[in-house]
FILUMKOL-856889 format. One record per atom (N, C-alpha, C): x, y, z. Coordinates in steps of 0.1 Angstrom, whole numbers, padded with zeros to 4 digits, m for minus. Example, Ala and Ser with C-alpha at 12.3 -4.5 7.8 and 13.67 -1.06 7.14 Angstrom:
# FILUMKOL-856889
PT      X      Y      Z
PT   0132  m0057   0078
PT   0123  m0045   0078
PT   0132  m0033   0078
PT   0128  m0022   0071
PT   0137  m0011   0071
PT   0129   0000   0079
This chain:
# FILUMKOL-856889
PT      X      Y      Z
PT  m0180   0239   0849
PT  m0172   0225   0849
PT  m0179   0216   0839
PT  m0192   0215   0841
PT  m0201   0205   0835
PT  m0201   0208   0818
PT  m0201   0222   0817
PT  m0200   0227   0804
PT  m0187   0222   0795
PT  m0176   0224   0801
PT  m0164   0221   0796
PT  m0161   0207   0794
PT  m0166   0198   0804
PT  m0167   0186   0802
PT  m0175   0180   0788
PT  m0186   0187   0788
PT  m0195   0183   0776
PT  m0189   0186   0762
PT  m0180   0197   0763
PT  m0176   0201   0749
PT  m0163   0191   0745
PT  m0155   0184   0755
PT  m0146   0176   0751
PT  m0148   0161   0750
PT  m0159   0158   0757
PT  m0163   0144   0755
PT  m0177   0140   0750
PT  m0176   0131   0741
PT  m0189   0127   0733
PT  m0192   0111   0736
PT  m0203   0110   0735
PT  m0208   0095   0735
PT  m0201   0087   0723
PT  m0200   0073   0727
PT  m0192   0066   0717
PT  m0196   0051   0718
PT  m0210   0048   0719
PT  m0214   0035   0717
PT  m0217   0029   0733
PT  m0219   0016   0734
PT  m0223   0010   0746
PT  m0214  m0002   0747
PT  m0208  m0004   0760
PT  m0200  m0014   0761
PT  m0203  m0022   0775
PT  m0204  m0034   0775
PT  m0209  m0041   0789
PT  m0222  m0037   0793
PT  m0230  m0030   0786
PT  m0242  m0025   0792
PT  m0241  m0011   0796
PT  m0229  m0005   0795
PT  m0228   0008   0801
PT  m0224   0019   0788
PT  m0226   0031   0791
PT  m0225   0042   0781
PT  m0209   0044   0779
PT  m0204   0043   0769
PT  m0190   0045   0764
PT  m0188   0059   0759
PT  m0176   0066   0764
PT  m0174   0079   0760
PT  m0159   0082   0753
PT  m0157   0092   0747
PT  m0144   0094   0740
PT  m0141   0107   0743
PT  m0130   0110   0747
PT  m0123   0123   0749
PT  m0118   0129   0736
PT  m0124   0140   0732
PT  m0117   0145   0720
PT  m0104   0151   0721
PT  m0100   0155   0731
PT  m0086   0161   0732
PT  m0077   0150   0732
PT  m0077   0139   0738
PT  m0066   0129   0740
PT  m0072   0114   0733
PT  m0082   0114   0727
PT  m0089   0102   0719
PT  m0089   0090   0729
PT  m0092   0091   0743
PT  m0092   0082   0752
PT  m0107   0078   0754
PT  m0109   0063   0753
PT  m0122   0058   0754
PT  m0124   0055   0769
PT  m0136   0056   0776
PT  m0138   0053   0790
PT  m0153   0052   0790
PT  m0154   0043   0803
PT  m0168   0040   0807
PT  m0169   0047   0821
PT  m0178   0055   0822
PT  m0181   0062   0835
PT  m0186   0052   0847
PT  m0180   0051   0857
PT  m0184   0043   0869
PT  m0180   0028   0866
PT  m0170   0026   0858
PT  m0166   0012   0856
PT  m0158   0008   0867
PT  m0163  m0001   0875
PT  m0156  m0007   0886
PT  m0156  m0022   0886
PT  m0149  m0026   0876
PT  m0147  m0042   0874
PT  m0136  m0045   0884
PT  m0139  m0056   0890
PT  m0128  m0062   0902
PT  m0127  m0078   0897
PT  m0117  m0082   0901
PT  m0113  m0097   0900
PT  m0108  m0101   0913
PT  m0115  m0110   0920
PT  m0112  m0116   0934
PT  m0098  m0119   0935
PT  m0093  m0128   0925
PT  m0081  m0134   0925
PT  m0069  m0123   0927
PT  m0072  m0113   0918
PT  m0062  m0101   0918
PT  m0062  m0094   0932
PT  m0074  m0091   0936
PT  m0076  m0084   0949
PT  m0069  m0092   0961
PT  m0071  m0104   0960
PT  m0063  m0112   0970
PT  m0047  m0111   0969
PT  m0044  m0112   0956
PT  m0028  m0111   0954
PT  m0024  m0097   0959
PT  m0032  m0087   0956
PT  m0028  m0074   0961
PT  m0028  m0072   0974
PT  m0038  m0077   0983
PT  m0038  m0077   0996
PT  m0028  m0085   1003
PT  m0023  m0097   0996
PT  m0011  m0103   1002
PT   0002  m0097   1000
PT   0004  m0089   0989
PT   0014  m0081   0986
PT   0016  m0070   0997
PT   0005  m0063   0999
PT   0006  m0053   1007
PT   0008  m0055   1023
PT   0002  m0067   1027
PT   0005  m0073   1040
PT   0020  m0077   1040
PT   0026  m0084   1031
PT   0040  m0088   1032
PT   0049  m0077   1033
PT   0046  m0066   1025
PT   0055  m0054   1022
PT   0053  m0046   1036
PT   0040  m0044   1041
PT   0040  m0036   1052
PT   0047  m0042   1065
PT   0048  m0055   1065
PT   0056  m0062   1076
PT   0070  m0063   1074
PT   0075  m0057   1065
PT   0089  m0055   1061
PT   0096  m0068   1058
PT   0088  m0078   1054
PT   0094  m0090   1052
PT   0099  m0091   1036
PT   0096  m0083   1027
PT   0099  m0086   1014
PT   0100  m0071   1005
PT   0104  m0074   0995
PT   0108  m0061   0985
PT   0098  m0062   0973
PT   0097  m0052   0966
PT   0088  m0053   0954
PT   0093  m0064   0944
PT   0107  m0064   0942
PT   0110  m0074   0933
PT   0108  m0090   0938
PT   0111  m0091   0951
PT   0108  m0105   0955
PT   0094  m0108   0956
PT   0084  m0100   0958
PT   0070  m0101   0958
PT   0066  m0104   0942
PT   0073  m0097   0933
PT   0070  m0098   0919
PT   0073  m0112   0914
PT   0085  m0116   0918
PT   0090  m0131   0916
PT   0081  m0142   0920
PT   0077  m0139   0933
PT   0068  m0150   0939
PT   0054  m0151   0931
PT   0048  m0140   0929
PT   0035  m0142   0923
PT   0035  m0141   0908
PT   0048  m0137   0902
PT   0047  m0140   0888
PT   0044  m0127   0879
PT   0044  m0116   0888
PT   0041  m0102   0882
PT   0053  m0093   0881
PT   0050  m0082   0874
PT   0062  m0073   0874
PT   0063  m0064   0886
PT   0076  m0060   0889
PT   0077  m0053   0901
PT   0071  m0039   0902
PT   0069  m0033   0890
PT   0064  m0020   0889
PT   0048  m0022   0892
PT   0043  m0032   0889
PT   0027  m0035   0893
PT   0028  m0036   0907
PT   0036  m0044   0913
PT   0036  m0046   0929
PT   0036  m0032   0935
PT   0045  m0025   0930
PT   0047  m0010   0934
PT   0035  m0002   0934
PT   0027  m0003   0921
PT   0015   0005   0921
PT   0004   0000   0931
PT   0004  m0014   0932
PT  m0006  m0019   0942
PT  m0004  m0016   0955
PT   0008  m0015   0960
PT   0011  m0012   0973
PT   0009   0006   0976
PT   0013   0012   0966
PT   0012   0026   0968
PT  m0003   0032   0965
PT  m0011   0024   0960
PT  m0024   0028   0956
PT  m0032   0032   0969
PT  m0039   0041   0969
PT  m0047   0048   0980
PT  m0061   0043   0979
PT  m0067   0036   0988
PT  m0082   0033   0987
PT  m0088   0040   0997
């Protein structure tokens, strides 16, 4: 498995102090172990999950309240942590 990964992925510089890689098959750049978080977004996500789980609001209504797209709200609620 590691050998297959090594054939398709190459190093491509350093970003934010971490090694950057590029997938040769899809040309996607990524940083391994990139776990950036924003506390305000995490708080909004938690609020949306709470309101939706209580059955008090829909994806569309939550999106209008916080000013985000309802598809983003859907992804936040369905994401498994």
